[in-house]
A tleap script that builds the chain and sets N, CA, C and O, in Angstrom:
source leaprc.protein.ff14SB
mol = sequence {
  NMET ASN PHE ALA LEU SER VAL ARG PRO GLU
  ASP VAL ARG ARG HIE LEU GLY ALA VAL LEU
  ARG ALA HIE ARG GLU GLY GLN GLY ARG ARG
  LEU SER ASP ILE ALA ALA GLU ALA GLY CYS
  SER PRO ALA TYR LEU SER GLU VAL GLU ARG
  GLY VAL LYS ASP VAL SER SER ASP ARG LEU
  VAL ALA ILE ALA TYR ALA LEU SER VAL SER
  PRO ALA ARG VAL PHE ALA GLN LEU ALA GLU
  ALA LEU GLU GLY PRO ASP GLU PRO ALA TRP
  PRO ALA ASP PRO ARG GLN ARG LEU ASN ALA
  ALA THR SER VAL LEU ASP ALA GLN SER LEU
  ALA ALA VAL ALA SER PHE SER THR PHE LEU
  ALA SER GLY GLY THR GLU PRO ARG ARG ARG
  ILE GLY PHE GLN PRO PRO SER ALA CARG
}
set mol.1.N position { 0.760 -1.097 0.247 }
set mol.1.CA position { 0.303 0.072 0.288 }
set mol.1.C position { 0.964 1.253 -0.203 }
set mol.1.O position { 2.125 1.321 0.201 }
set mol.2.N position { 0.635 2.120 -0.878 }
set mol.2.CA position { 1.459 3.253 -0.900 }
set mol.2.C position { 0.818 4.768 -0.232 }
set mol.2.O position { -0.384 5.027 -0.300 }
set mol.3.N position { 1.509 5.401 0.206 }
set mol.3.CA position { 1.003 6.598 1.262 }
set mol.3.C position { 1.655 7.779 0.416 }
set mol.3.O position { 2.685 7.701 -0.252 }
set mol.4.N position { 0.851 8.867 0.585 }
set mol.4.CA position { 1.711 10.193 -0.042 }
set mol.4.C position { 2.116 10.572 1.603 }
set mol.4.O position { 1.505 10.631 2.670 }
set mol.5.N position { 3.767 10.826 1.043 }
set mol.5.CA position { 4.574 11.377 2.299 }
set mol.5.C position { 4.482 10.799 3.512 }
set mol.5.O position { 4.104 11.372 4.534 }
set mol.6.N position { 4.995 9.094 3.369 }
set mol.6.CA position { 4.480 8.206 4.721 }
set mol.6.C position { 5.797 7.802 4.372 }
set mol.6.O position { 6.319 7.828 3.257 }
set mol.7.N position { 6.201 7.483 5.291 }
set mol.7.CA position { 7.292 6.386 5.619 }
set mol.7.C position { 6.551 4.886 5.224 }
set mol.7.O position { 5.385 4.516 5.366 }
set mol.8.N position { 7.804 4.166 4.644 }
set mol.8.CA position { 7.259 2.686 4.046 }
set mol.8.C position { 7.833 1.865 5.312 }
set mol.8.O position { 8.895 2.123 5.877 }
set mol.9.N position { 6.836 0.712 5.692 }
set mol.9.CA position { 7.207 -0.409 6.786 }
set mol.9.C position { 8.589 -0.558 6.560 }
set mol.9.O position { 9.205 -0.343 7.604 }
set mol.10.N position { 9.494 -0.909 5.387 }
set mol.10.CA position { 10.477 -1.347 5.152 }
set mol.10.C position { 11.568 -0.137 5.516 }
set mol.10.O position { 12.727 -0.499 5.718 }
set mol.11.N position { 11.301 1.048 5.594 }
set mol.11.CA position { 12.076 1.931 6.468 }
set mol.11.C position { 12.104 1.946 7.883 }
set mol.11.O position { 13.019 2.455 8.531 }
set mol.12.N position { 11.059 1.365 8.394 }
set mol.12.CA position { 10.861 1.790 10.244 }
set mol.12.C position { 11.391 0.399 10.444 }
set mol.12.O position { 11.891 0.482 11.566 }
set mol.13.N position { 11.583 -0.857 10.013 }
set mol.13.CA position { 12.425 -2.337 9.940 }
set mol.13.C position { 14.082 -1.838 10.025 }
set mol.13.O position { 14.981 -2.206 10.781 }
set mol.14.N position { 14.072 -1.220 9.335 }
set mol.14.CA position { 15.847 -0.608 8.722 }
set mol.14.C position { 15.967 0.202 9.918 }
set mol.14.O position { 16.584 -0.227 10.893 }
set mol.15.N position { 15.405 1.370 9.909 }
set mol.15.CA position { 15.993 2.414 10.951 }
set mol.15.C position { 15.757 1.780 12.400 }
set mol.15.O position { 16.734 1.924 13.135 }
set mol.16.N position { 14.904 1.252 12.848 }
set mol.16.CA position { 14.692 0.591 14.481 }
set mol.16.C position { 15.599 -0.404 14.613 }
set mol.16.O position { 15.992 -0.537 15.772 }
set mol.17.N position { 16.420 -1.719 13.215 }
set mol.17.CA position { 17.547 -2.137 13.407 }
set mol.17.C position { 18.356 -1.243 13.627 }
set mol.17.O position { 18.884 -1.411 14.727 }
set mol.18.N position { 18.804 -0.127 12.964 }
set mol.18.CA position { 19.885 0.410 13.093 }
set mol.18.C position { 19.984 1.046 14.709 }
set mol.18.O position { 20.949 0.743 15.410 }
set mol.19.N position { 19.362 1.562 15.001 }
set mol.19.CA position { 19.151 1.839 16.308 }
set mol.19.C position { 19.641 1.097 17.532 }
set mol.19.O position { 20.281 1.551 18.480 }
set mol.20.N position { 19.056 -0.590 17.241 }
set mol.20.CA position { 19.289 -1.342 18.329 }
set mol.20.C position { 20.781 -1.447 17.923 }
set mol.20.O position { 21.758 -1.281 18.654 }
set mol.21.N position { 20.751 -1.769 16.562 }
set mol.21.CA position { 22.471 -2.408 16.591 }
set mol.21.C position { 23.775 -1.146 17.386 }
set mol.21.O position { 24.795 -1.384 18.033 }
set mol.22.N position { 23.124 0.228 16.946 }
set mol.22.CA position { 23.773 1.491 17.449 }
set mol.22.C position { 24.088 1.266 18.813 }
set mol.22.O position { 25.251 1.261 19.214 }
set mol.23.N position { 22.821 1.027 19.754 }
set mol.23.CA position { 23.462 0.603 21.301 }
set mol.23.C position { 24.014 -0.416 21.716 }
set mol.23.O position { 24.563 -0.467 22.816 }
set mol.24.N position { 23.930 -1.697 20.629 }
set mol.24.CA position { 24.688 -2.963 21.195 }
set mol.24.C position { 26.122 -2.754 21.189 }
set mol.24.O position { 26.923 -3.095 22.059 }
set mol.25.N position { 26.465 -1.826 19.509 }
set mol.25.CA position { 28.101 -1.923 19.132 }
set mol.25.C position { 28.476 -1.090 20.202 }
set mol.25.O position { 29.403 -1.547 20.871 }
set mol.26.N position { 27.852 0.431 20.702 }
set mol.26.CA position { 28.080 0.991 21.295 }
set mol.26.C position { 28.692 1.016 22.702 }
set mol.26.O position { 29.512 1.762 23.238 }
set mol.27.N position { 27.898 -0.228 23.173 }
set mol.27.CA position { 28.220 -0.940 24.405 }
set mol.27.C position { 29.394 -2.363 24.309 }
set mol.27.O position { 29.753 -3.085 25.239 }
set mol.28.N position { 29.727 -2.418 23.114 }
set mol.28.CA position { 30.970 -3.624 22.786 }
set mol.28.C position { 30.321 -4.847 23.353 }
set mol.28.O position { 30.989 -5.676 23.971 }
set mol.29.N position { 28.673 -5.016 23.102 }
set mol.29.CA position { 28.197 -6.550 23.723 }
set mol.29.C position { 27.908 -7.027 22.214 }
set mol.29.O position { 27.664 -6.149 21.387 }
set mol.30.N position { 27.924 -8.443 21.795 }
set mol.30.CA position { 27.898 -9.201 20.812 }
set mol.30.C position { 26.442 -9.465 20.716 }
set mol.30.O position { 25.663 -9.141 21.613 }
set mol.31.N position { 26.107 -10.015 19.697 }
set mol.31.CA position { 24.358 -10.349 19.219 }
set mol.31.C position { 24.159 -11.567 20.725 }
set mol.31.O position { 23.363 -11.604 21.663 }
set mol.32.N position { 25.210 -12.340 20.350 }
set mol.32.CA position { 24.265 -13.549 21.188 }
set mol.32.C position { 24.411 -12.995 22.731 }
set mol.32.O position { 23.535 -13.553 23.393 }
set mol.33.N position { 25.083 -12.227 23.439 }
set mol.33.CA position { 25.120 -11.878 24.732 }
set mol.33.C position { 23.542 -10.939 25.229 }
set mol.33.O position { 22.971 -11.019 26.317 }
set mol.34.N position { 23.139 -10.075 24.008 }
set mol.34.CA position { 21.706 -9.286 23.738 }
set mol.34.C position { 20.508 -10.300 23.773 }
set mol.34.O position { 19.567 -10.365 24.564 }
set mol.35.N position { 20.800 -11.027 22.746 }
set mol.35.CA position { 19.812 -12.248 22.559 }
set mol.35.C position { 19.343 -13.329 23.568 }
set mol.35.O position { 18.167 -13.686 23.639 }
set mol.36.N position { 20.486 -13.903 24.460 }
set mol.36.CA position { 20.689 -14.608 25.741 }
set mol.36.C position { 19.276 -13.792 26.530 }
set mol.36.O position { 18.175 -14.157 26.942 }
set mol.37.N position { 19.896 -12.743 26.467 }
set mol.37.CA position { 19.056 -11.666 28.041 }
set mol.37.C position { 18.095 -11.315 26.858 }
set mol.37.O position { 18.144 -10.128 27.180 }
set mol.38.N position { 17.539 -11.306 26.132 }
set mol.38.CA position { 16.373 -10.978 25.408 }
set mol.38.C position { 15.227 -12.154 25.159 }
set mol.38.O position { 14.008 -12.047 25.032 }
set mol.39.N position { 16.110 -13.341 25.137 }
set mol.39.CA position { 15.322 -14.210 25.031 }
set mol.39.C position { 14.826 -14.535 23.432 }
set mol.39.O position { 13.720 -15.006 23.167 }
set mol.40.N position { 15.814 -14.206 22.469 }
set mol.40.CA position { 15.691 -14.982 21.147 }
set mol.40.C position { 17.021 -15.396 20.660 }
set mol.40.O position { 17.952 -15.466 21.462 }
set mol.41.N position { 17.193 -15.682 19.380 }
set mol.41.CA position { 18.361 -16.234 18.920 }
set mol.41.C position { 19.146 -14.612 18.594 }
set mol.41.O position { 18.786 -13.440 18.482 }
set mol.42.N position { 20.244 -15.300 18.541 }
set mol.42.CA position { 21.341 -13.991 17.496 }
set mol.42.C position { 20.723 -14.613 16.684 }
set mol.42.O position { 19.581 -14.696 17.135 }
set mol.43.N position { 20.783 -15.153 15.664 }
set mol.43.CA position { 20.095 -15.287 14.355 }
set mol.43.C position { 19.085 -14.048 14.193 }
set mol.43.O position { 19.383 -13.042 13.551 }
set mol.44.N position { 17.631 -14.268 14.968 }
set mol.44.CA position { 16.887 -13.529 14.526 }
set mol.44.C position { 17.258 -11.922 14.975 }
set mol.44.O position { 16.848 -10.956 14.331 }
set mol.45.N position { 17.939 -11.834 15.953 }
set mol.45.CA position { 18.004 -10.158 16.303 }
set mol.45.C position { 18.939 -9.845 15.173 }
set mol.45.O position { 18.838 -8.682 14.783 }
set mol.46.N position { 19.937 -10.678 14.466 }
set mol.46.CA position { 20.756 -10.078 13.711 }
set mol.46.C position { 19.873 -9.542 12.536 }
set mol.46.O position { 20.317 -8.721 11.733 }
set mol.47.N position { 18.416 -10.115 12.463 }
set mol.47.CA position { 17.653 -9.896 11.150 }
set mol.47.C position { 17.081 -8.757 11.852 }
set mol.47.O position { 16.669 -7.865 11.111 }
set mol.48.N position { 16.997 -8.629 12.721 }
set mol.48.CA position { 15.791 -7.192 13.353 }
set mol.48.C position { 17.034 -6.261 12.788 }
set mol.48.O position { 16.948 -5.448 11.868 }
set mol.49.N position { 18.094 -6.547 13.486 }
set mol.49.CA position { 19.225 -5.101 13.048 }
set mol.49.C position { 19.742 -5.260 11.758 }
set mol.49.O position { 20.767 -4.608 11.557 }
set mol.50.N position { 19.343 -5.918 10.851 }
set mol.50.CA position { 19.289 -5.451 9.781 }
set mol.50.C position { 18.001 -5.507 8.857 }
set mol.50.O position { 17.859 -5.644 7.642 }
set mol.51.N position { 17.254 -5.373 9.753 }
set mol.51.CA position { 15.915 -4.801 8.986 }
set mol.51.C position { 15.039 -5.449 8.397 }
set mol.51.O position { 14.015 -4.984 7.898 }
set mol.52.N position { 15.360 -6.492 8.413 }
set mol.52.CA position { 15.000 -7.945 7.644 }
set mol.52.C position { 13.631 -8.286 8.142 }
set mol.52.O position { 12.624 -8.257 7.434 }
set mol.53.N position { 13.667 -8.670 9.635 }
set mol.53.CA position { 12.275 -9.124 10.225 }
set mol.53.C position { 11.518 -8.165 10.881 }
set mol.53.O position { 12.036 -7.058 11.034 }
set mol.54.N position { 10.410 -8.360 11.297 }
set mol.54.CA position { 9.717 -7.046 12.234 }
set mol.54.C position { 9.718 -7.856 13.388 }
set mol.54.O position { 9.978 -9.059 13.407 }
set mol.55.N position { 9.373 -7.046 14.487 }
set mol.55.CA position { 9.750 -7.137 15.647 }
set mol.55.C position { 8.468 -6.603 16.335 }
set mol.55.O position { 7.991 -5.475 16.209 }
set mol.56.N position { 7.879 -7.901 17.287 }
set mol.56.CA position { 6.854 -7.673 18.358 }
set mol.56.C position { 6.870 -6.456 19.295 }
set mol.56.O position { 7.843 -5.719 19.133 }
set mol.57.N position { 6.081 -6.133 20.142 }
set mol.57.CA position { 6.340 -4.974 20.704 }
set mol.57.C position { 7.058 -5.484 22.122 }
set mol.57.O position { 7.820 -4.775 22.779 }
set mol.58.N position { 6.665 -6.868 22.476 }
set mol.58.CA position { 6.818 -8.073 23.374 }
set mol.58.C position { 8.689 -7.823 23.632 }
set mol.58.O position { 9.397 -7.384 24.539 }
set mol.59.N position { 8.922 -8.453 22.112 }
set mol.59.CA position { 10.561 -8.652 22.019 }
set mol.59.C position { 11.310 -7.295 22.195 }
set mol.59.O position { 12.294 -7.106 22.909 }
set mol.60.N position { 10.584 -6.276 21.319 }
set mol.60.CA position { 11.299 -5.198 21.310 }
set mol.60.C position { 11.606 -4.327 22.847 }
set mol.60.O position { 12.537 -3.548 23.054 }
set mol.61.N position { 10.598 -4.702 23.741 }
set mol.61.CA position { 10.969 -4.374 24.892 }
set mol.61.C position { 11.941 -4.917 25.954 }
set mol.61.O position { 12.486 -4.542 26.992 }
set mol.62.N position { 11.869 -6.086 25.087 }
set mol.62.CA position { 13.008 -6.862 26.172 }
set mol.62.C position { 14.219 -6.960 25.508 }
set mol.62.O position { 15.157 -7.261 26.246 }
set mol.63.N position { 14.520 -6.775 24.167 }
set mol.63.CA position { 15.879 -6.211 23.555 }
set mol.63.C position { 16.391 -5.024 24.033 }
set mol.63.O position { 17.573 -4.758 24.251 }
set mol.64.N position { 15.175 -4.158 24.217 }
set mol.64.CA position { 15.544 -2.661 24.930 }
set mol.64.C position { 16.120 -2.858 26.381 }
set mol.64.O position { 17.147 -2.438 26.913 }
set mol.65.N position { 15.113 -3.627 26.815 }
set mol.65.CA position { 15.890 -3.954 28.433 }
set mol.65.C position { 17.196 -4.834 28.414 }
set mol.65.O position { 18.040 -4.696 29.300 }
set mol.66.N position { 17.316 -5.552 27.601 }
set mol.66.CA position { 18.801 -6.197 27.735 }
set mol.66.C position { 19.744 -5.307 26.968 }
set mol.66.O position { 20.874 -5.772 26.813 }
set mol.67.N position { 19.479 -4.013 26.415 }
set mol.67.CA position { 20.507 -3.441 25.757 }
set mol.67.C position { 20.372 -1.788 27.326 }
set mol.67.O position { 20.910 -0.681 27.326 }
set mol.68.N position { 19.929 -2.098 27.813 }
set mol.68.CA position { 19.595 -1.057 29.380 }
set mol.68.C position { 19.040 0.249 28.535 }
set mol.68.O position { 19.363 1.419 28.741 }
set mol.69.N position { 18.390 -0.100 27.823 }
set mol.69.CA position { 17.632 1.398 27.386 }
set mol.69.C position { 16.121 1.343 27.466 }
set mol.69.O position { 15.445 0.322 27.589 }
set mol.70.N position { 15.770 2.359 27.396 }
set mol.70.CA position { 14.191 2.197 27.783 }
set mol.70.C position { 13.601 2.162 26.580 }
set mol.70.O position { 14.417 2.497 25.721 }
set mol.71.N position { 12.415 1.874 26.077 }
set mol.71.CA position { 11.967 1.408 24.860 }
set mol.71.C position { 11.913 2.655 24.581 }
set mol.71.O position { 12.612 3.056 23.651 }
set mol.72.N position { 10.917 3.758 25.445 }
set mol.72.CA position { 10.452 5.100 24.699 }
set mol.72.C position { 11.927 5.630 24.057 }
set mol.72.O position { 11.816 6.085 22.919 }
set mol.73.N position { 13.244 5.635 24.606 }
set mol.73.CA position { 14.630 5.982 23.999 }
set mol.73.C position { 14.579 5.826 22.475 }
set mol.73.O position { 14.839 6.687 21.634 }
set mol.74.N position { 14.059 4.117 22.220 }
set mol.74.CA position { 14.250 3.556 21.212 }
set mol.74.C position { 13.232 4.353 20.470 }
set mol.74.O position { 13.871 5.150 19.784 }
set mol.75.N position { 12.014 4.514 20.287 }
set mol.75.CA position { 11.123 5.296 19.706 }
set mol.75.C position { 11.591 6.632 19.360 }
set mol.75.O position { 11.537 6.988 18.183 }
set mol.76.N position { 12.116 7.529 20.398 }
set mol.76.CA position { 12.328 8.526 20.248 }
set mol.76.C position { 13.633 8.903 18.950 }
set mol.76.O position { 13.691 9.804 18.114 }
set mol.77.N position { 14.446 7.903 19.230 }
set mol.77.CA position { 15.799 7.839 18.247 }
set mol.77.C position { 15.002 7.392 17.135 }
set mol.77.O position { 15.194 8.176 16.205 }
set mol.78.N position { 14.087 6.363 16.773 }
set mol.78.CA position { 13.430 5.559 15.741 }
set mol.78.C position { 12.863 6.912 14.704 }
set mol.78.O position { 13.005 7.044 13.488 }
set mol.79.N position { 12.175 7.831 15.710 }
set mol.79.CA position { 11.192 9.059 15.087 }
set mol.79.C position { 12.266 10.050 14.720 }
set mol.79.O position { 11.990 10.695 13.709 }
set mol.80.N position { 13.406 10.330 15.277 }
set mol.80.CA position { 14.408 11.265 14.722 }
set mol.80.C position { 15.052 10.902 13.311 }
set mol.80.O position { 15.397 11.693 12.432 }
set mol.81.N position { 15.135 9.437 13.309 }
set mol.81.CA position { 15.922 8.555 12.242 }
set mol.81.C position { 14.875 8.844 10.903 }
set mol.81.O position { 15.267 9.171 9.783 }
set mol.82.N position { 13.769 8.683 11.220 }
set mol.82.CA position { 12.711 8.892 10.160 }
set mol.82.C position { 12.439 10.043 9.439 }
set mol.82.O position { 12.396 10.196 8.218 }
set mol.83.N position { 12.224 11.000 10.525 }
set mol.83.CA position { 12.318 12.472 10.186 }
set mol.83.C position { 13.218 13.145 9.522 }
set mol.83.O position { 12.986 14.229 8.987 }
set mol.84.N position { 14.502 12.457 9.502 }
set mol.84.CA position { 15.537 13.271 8.850 }
set mol.84.C position { 16.109 14.520 9.643 }
set mol.84.O position { 15.312 14.804 10.537 }
set mol.85.N position { 17.150 15.324 9.635 }
set mol.85.CA position { 17.182 15.980 10.269 }
set mol.85.C position { 17.242 17.492 9.103 }
set mol.85.O position { 17.398 18.644 9.508 }
set mol.86.N position { 17.145 17.263 8.266 }
set mol.86.CA position { 16.948 18.657 7.204 }
set mol.86.C position { 15.761 18.556 6.451 }
set mol.86.O position { 15.172 19.491 5.908 }
set mol.87.N position { 15.453 17.394 6.450 }
set mol.87.CA position { 13.845 17.322 5.543 }
set mol.87.C position { 12.860 17.598 5.960 }
set mol.87.O position { 12.298 16.801 6.711 }
set mol.88.N position { 12.323 18.714 5.667 }
set mol.88.CA position { 10.918 18.920 6.334 }
set mol.88.C position { 9.812 18.137 5.802 }
set mol.88.O position { 9.965 17.604 4.704 }
set mol.89.N position { 8.487 17.969 6.569 }
set mol.89.CA position { 7.642 16.792 6.885 }
set mol.89.C position { 7.248 17.553 5.510 }
set mol.89.O position { 7.499 16.894 4.501 }
set mol.90.N position { 6.855 18.424 5.368 }
set mol.90.CA position { 5.860 18.840 3.930 }
set mol.90.C position { 6.656 19.881 3.380 }
set mol.90.O position { 7.343 20.624 4.080 }
set mol.91.N position { 6.560 19.970 1.829 }
set mol.91.CA position { 7.619 21.254 1.262 }
set mol.91.C position { 6.618 22.283 1.114 }
set mol.91.O position { 5.465 22.244 0.685 }
set mol.92.N position { 7.458 23.370 1.652 }
set mol.92.CA position { 6.740 25.051 1.999 }
set mol.92.C position { 6.425 25.420 0.242 }
set mol.92.O position { 5.909 26.517 0.026 }
set mol.93.N position { 6.634 24.811 -0.575 }
set mol.93.CA position { 5.939 25.826 -1.825 }
set mol.93.C position { 4.776 24.447 -2.178 }
set mol.93.O position { 4.850 23.223 -2.284 }
set mol.94.N position { 3.567 25.664 -2.286 }
set mol.94.CA position { 2.364 24.996 -2.593 }
set mol.94.C position { 2.072 24.082 -3.864 }
set mol.94.O position { 1.096 23.332 -3.881 }
set mol.95.N position { 2.782 24.160 -4.709 }
set mol.95.CA position { 3.132 23.420 -6.048 }
set mol.95.C position { 3.348 22.189 -5.753 }
set mol.95.O position { 2.810 21.155 -6.146 }
set mol.96.N position { 4.480 22.458 -4.767 }
set mol.96.CA position { 5.380 20.723 -4.795 }
set mol.96.C position { 4.080 19.647 -3.574 }
set mol.96.O position { 3.898 18.430 -3.578 }
set mol.97.N position { 3.487 20.612 -2.776 }
set mol.97.CA position { 2.605 19.734 -1.999 }
set mol.97.C position { 1.603 19.579 -2.686 }
set mol.97.O position { 1.128 18.553 -2.199 }
set mol.98.N position { 0.804 19.951 -3.656 }
set mol.98.CA position { -0.161 19.757 -4.568 }
set mol.98.C position { 0.434 18.478 -5.453 }
set mol.98.O position { -0.449 17.725 -5.863 }
set mol.99.N position { 1.527 18.190 -5.739 }
set mol.99.CA position { 1.808 17.273 -6.592 }
set mol.99.C position { 2.346 15.974 -5.909 }
set mol.99.O position { 2.561 14.886 -6.445 }
set mol.100.N position { 2.614 16.551 -3.829 }
set mol.100.CA position { 2.895 15.296 -3.591 }
set mol.100.C position { 1.843 14.676 -3.058 }
set mol.100.O position { 1.950 13.529 -2.623 }
set mol.101.N position { 0.574 15.429 -3.023 }
set mol.101.CA position { -0.621 14.953 -2.437 }
set mol.101.C position { -1.184 13.937 -3.343 }
set mol.101.O position { -1.618 12.808 -3.112 }
set mol.102.N position { -1.045 14.758 -4.659 }
set mol.102.CA position { -1.851 13.683 -5.709 }
set mol.102.C position { -1.245 12.497 -6.246 }
set mol.102.O position { -1.843 11.715 -6.985 }
set mol.103.N position { 0.129 12.349 -5.812 }
set mol.103.CA position { 1.001 11.596 -6.924 }
set mol.103.C position { 0.432 9.962 -6.437 }
set mol.103.O position { 0.809 8.965 -7.054 }
set mol.104.N position { -0.490 9.884 -5.283 }
set mol.104.CA position { -0.764 8.338 -5.794 }
set mol.104.C position { -2.322 8.068 -6.098 }
set mol.104.O position { -3.005 7.044 -6.047 }
set mol.105.N position { -2.666 9.697 -6.507 }
set mol.105.CA position { -4.151 9.254 -7.121 }
set mol.105.C position { -4.510 8.457 -8.147 }
set mol.105.O position { -3.423 8.165 -8.645 }
set mol.106.N position { -5.464 7.848 -8.863 }
set mol.106.CA position { -5.465 7.662 -9.507 }
set mol.106.C position { -6.605 8.369 -10.430 }
set mol.106.O position { -7.608 8.908 -9.964 }
set mol.107.N position { -6.356 8.299 -11.519 }
set mol.107.CA position { -7.261 9.303 -12.966 }
set mol.107.C position { -8.430 9.683 -12.091 }
set mol.107.O position { -8.532 10.826 -11.645 }
set mol.108.N position { -9.178 8.879 -11.879 }
set mol.108.CA position { -10.882 8.922 -11.354 }
set mol.108.C position { -10.817 9.744 -10.377 }
set mol.108.O position { -11.677 10.625 -10.370 }
set mol.109.N position { -9.794 9.726 -9.254 }
set mol.109.CA position { -9.572 10.480 -7.748 }
set mol.109.C position { -8.933 11.882 -8.286 }
set mol.109.O position { -9.239 12.977 -7.814 }
set mol.110.N position { -8.262 11.738 -9.048 }
set mol.110.CA position { -7.561 13.023 -9.523 }
set mol.110.C position { -8.814 14.095 -10.415 }
set mol.110.O position { -8.889 15.316 -10.283 }
set mol.111.N position { -9.468 13.463 -11.071 }
set mol.111.CA position { -10.724 14.431 -11.789 }
set mol.111.C position { -11.275 14.998 -10.356 }
set mol.111.O position { -11.239 16.186 -10.034 }
set mol.112.N position { -11.837 13.839 -9.483 }
set mol.112.CA position { -12.674 14.664 -8.828 }
set mol.112.C position { -11.655 15.644 -7.819 }
set mol.112.O position { -12.015 16.797 -7.583 }
set mol.113.N position { -10.955 15.355 -7.508 }
set mol.113.CA position { -9.830 16.672 -6.846 }
set mol.113.C position { -9.914 17.781 -7.621 }
set mol.113.O position { -9.847 18.864 -7.039 }
set mol.114.N position { -10.069 17.759 -9.005 }
set mol.114.CA position { -9.649 18.808 -9.889 }
set mol.114.C position { -11.292 19.711 -10.043 }
set mol.114.O position { -11.263 20.941 -10.085 }
set mol.115.N position { -12.530 19.026 -10.110 }
set mol.115.CA position { -13.684 19.487 -10.159 }
set mol.115.C position { -14.018 20.275 -9.072 }
set mol.115.O position { -14.794 21.223 -9.185 }
set mol.116.N position { -13.146 19.751 -7.330 }
set mol.116.CA position { -13.560 20.256 -6.377 }
set mol.116.C position { -13.057 21.887 -6.120 }
set mol.116.O position { -13.500 22.954 -5.697 }
set mol.117.N position { -11.424 21.098 -6.861 }
set mol.117.CA position { -10.612 22.444 -6.689 }
set mol.117.C position { -11.400 23.612 -7.593 }
set mol.117.O position { -11.657 24.708 -7.096 }
set mol.118.N position { -11.717 23.308 -8.819 }
set mol.118.CA position { -12.020 24.582 -9.725 }
set mol.118.C position { -13.832 24.900 -8.599 }
set mol.118.O position { -14.005 26.110 -8.446 }
set mol.119.N position { -14.386 24.476 -8.275 }
set mol.119.CA position { -15.682 24.591 -7.649 }
set mol.119.C position { -15.028 25.814 -6.183 }
set mol.119.O position { -15.484 26.934 -5.950 }
set mol.120.N position { -14.250 25.336 -5.668 }
set mol.120.CA position { -13.607 26.044 -4.623 }
set mol.120.C position { -13.273 27.599 -4.734 }
set mol.120.O position { -13.498 28.605 -4.062 }
set mol.121.N position { -12.525 27.236 -6.099 }
set mol.121.CA position { -11.971 28.495 -6.980 }
set mol.121.C position { -12.971 29.727 -7.571 }
set mol.121.O position { -12.786 30.930 -7.754 }
set mol.122.N position { -14.062 28.871 -7.766 }
set mol.122.CA position { -15.467 29.615 -8.298 }
set mol.122.C position { -16.035 30.442 -7.025 }
set mol.122.O position { -17.030 31.162 -7.113 }
set mol.123.N position { -15.202 30.238 -5.683 }
set mol.123.CA position { -15.962 30.925 -4.588 }
set mol.123.C position { -16.285 30.276 -3.944 }
set mol.123.O position { -16.091 30.601 -2.773 }
set mol.124.N position { -17.001 28.912 -4.186 }
set mol.124.CA position { -17.529 27.991 -3.577 }
set mol.124.C position { -19.046 27.789 -3.607 }
set mol.124.O position { -19.681 26.849 -3.130 }
set mol.125.N position { -19.494 28.847 -4.256 }
set mol.125.CA position { -21.120 28.888 -3.829 }
set mol.125.C position { -21.785 28.527 -5.695 }
set mol.125.O position { -21.010 28.812 -6.608 }
set mol.126.N position { -23.031 27.991 -6.015 }
set mol.126.CA position { -23.832 27.672 -6.894 }
set mol.126.C position { -24.849 28.329 -6.977 }
set mol.126.O position { -25.410 28.694 -5.943 }
set mol.127.N position { -25.285 28.606 -8.056 }
set mol.127.CA position { -26.439 29.230 -7.897 }
set mol.127.C position { -27.631 28.793 -7.079 }
set mol.127.O position { -27.730 27.567 -7.121 }
set mol.128.N position { -28.479 29.310 -6.421 }
set mol.128.CA position { -28.912 28.443 -5.498 }
set mol.128.C position { -30.439 28.594 -6.012 }
set mol.128.O position { -30.994 29.558 -6.539 }
set mol.129.N position { -30.954 27.238 -5.660 }
set mol.129.CA position { -32.408 27.151 -5.948 }
set mol.129.C position { -33.292 26.733 -4.892 }
set mol.129.O position { -33.165 25.656 -4.309 }
set mol.130.N position { -34.259 27.651 -4.623 }
set mol.130.CA position { -35.013 28.047 -3.339 }
set mol.130.C position { -35.525 26.724 -3.127 }
set mol.130.O position { -35.662 26.048 -4.147 }
set mol.131.N position { -35.928 26.053 -1.712 }
set mol.131.CA position { -37.053 24.961 -1.944 }
set mol.131.C position { -37.940 25.126 -0.571 }
set mol.131.O position { -37.675 25.724 0.472 }
set mol.132.N position { -38.917 24.485 -0.908 }
set mol.132.CA position { -40.036 25.013 0.689 }
set mol.132.C position { -40.753 25.708 -0.156 }
set mol.132.O position { -40.617 25.987 -1.347 }
set mol.133.N position { -41.879 26.047 0.987 }
set mol.133.CA position { -42.895 26.311 0.320 }
set mol.133.C position { -42.572 27.924 0.101 }
set mol.133.O position { -41.683 28.496 0.732 }
set mol.134.N position { -43.218 28.424 -0.651 }
set mol.134.CA position { -43.529 29.954 -1.185 }
set mol.134.C position { -44.883 30.530 -0.817 }
set mol.134.O position { -45.941 29.908 -0.916 }
set mol.135.N position { -44.755 31.754 -0.390 }
set mol.135.CA position { -46.219 32.148 0.005 }
set mol.135.C position { -47.131 32.256 -1.132 }
set mol.135.O position { -46.714 32.369 -2.284 }
set mol.136.N position { -48.485 32.221 -0.794 }
set mol.136.CA position { -49.636 32.242 -1.699 }
set mol.136.C position { -49.281 33.695 -2.715 }
set mol.136.O position { -49.424 33.736 -3.937 }
set mol.137.N position { -48.725 34.972 -1.719 }
set mol.137.CA position { -48.548 35.762 -3.115 }
set mol.137.C position { -47.279 35.835 -4.120 }
set mol.137.O position { -46.808 36.723 -4.831 }
set mol.138.N position { -47.038 34.862 -3.925 }
set mol.138.CA position { -45.400 34.364 -4.633 }
set mol.138.C position { -45.460 33.455 -6.327 }
set mol.138.O position { -44.680 33.445 -7.279 }
set mol.139.N position { -46.679 32.829 -6.086 }
set mol.139.CA position { -47.343 32.045 -6.656 }
set mol.139.C position { -48.258 32.286 -8.131 }
set mol.139.O position { -48.911 31.360 -8.611 }
savepdb mol mol.pdb
quit
């Protein structure tokens, strides 16, 4: 599934794995040591660190505690990695925003957006037709 201006699941796996690996390597610890403390195999932990495997929240908490890092810190570092330091979440230029927002639309959806945009550009009003009862003198 594609999302406009969204992070792909494989990006999340890759960055999460990099965060965990950085903590492990920063402590000078081996995969087998952390895996044993977290209750998983070194092969599984290696796949998580390489972004190949998804990790459950239960297992992620166990790995974080084995690394002596709070899960909140892991998620904060993941968020920083996903946002990127210099990349704005949304372009400032309105044309770039429009292109980004409509890049995933099919032809029918794009036509609906164009029609609605035209309606809004015209002031958002259509000639109004009176409904309801008219006084007897107007008949």
